[in-house]
N, C-alpha and C positions, 0 to 999 in steps of 0.2 A: 620269453616266458609268458605263459597265459595268465590272465587275471583270475584270481580266485573268486568263485561265486559264493556269496554269503546268503544263507537261508535263515531269515529271521521270521519267527512265527507271526502270522497276521500281517506281514508286510506285502505290499503289492509288488508286481514285477518291476515296474519302473515308474518313478514319479513323473508326472507330466512336466514338460519344460515350462519354466515360468515365462510369462509374457513380459517383454521389455517395457520399460517406462515410456519410451517413445511411442511404441504401439498403443499403449494404454491412453496416452495423451491424444494421439490421432483419433482413436475410437471415441474418446469423450468429446473432442471437438466436432467430429462428424455427427455425433448424437445431438449435440447442442445446436449446431448451425444447420444441420440437414444437408451439408455439402460434403463432398469428398475432400480429404486433406490434400489430395493431388491438385485440386482446382485453385489452391492458394497461389498468390503471386510469390514465386520463390525468391525474387530479388529483394523484396522487403519483408517477406514472411508474414504478410498481412492479407486479409481478404480485401477485395476492392470496395466492399460496402463500408469498411472502416475508415476509408480515406476522406470522408466528408468532414470538412471543418465546421466546428460549432462556434458560433459567435456568442460572446458573453452578453447577457441581458442586463441593462442598467435598471436597477430597482429604484422606482421613484421615491421609495421610503427610506433610502440610504441615509439621508441627513438626519432623519428622526431616529433611526436605529443607532447611529453614532452618538447622538446627544444622549439617548437613553443609556447606552453602554457607559459613557463617561460618568453619568449621574450614579449608576449602580456601582461603578468602581470607587467613586468618591465616598459613597455611603458605606461600602464594605471596608474601606480604609479607616473610616471613622469608628466603625464598630470594632474592628480589630485593635485599634489604638486604645479605645476605652476599656477593652478587655485585657489590656496589658500584653497583647501578643505582638511580638516583634516580627515584622515581615520585611524581607529583603526589598530594598528600594528598586524601582524599575530604572534601568539604565540603558543607554544606547551609546553606540560608538560614534564619536565625532572627531573632526580634524582639530587637533590642538597644536600648540607651538612645538611640541616634541613628537609629532606624529599622531596616530589615532589614540584617543583617550576615551575612557568610559565616563559619561556624565549622567548625573541623576536627571530624571524627567520630572 
């Protein structure tokens, strides 16, 4: 049986086929990197330029930053306590006699 043709006023003959999400992603990647999506390494699905390892940099001010953070947290706890605001105590998991237990810091 033949399909029935529907004539809707103002409608176009045929809507254009939607572009798949994969094709959109490939086009966006090609636009951003300037490389073809086909030039990617298919085994890892990464470009070769992304394989460079980045070494973490030791900040010489880390000790001062940690001291200041502890001072700020202590002052904040004092202000909250004086305002009558109850704040949940900081806790960490530690090994106890019955397995892992939450202990206050």
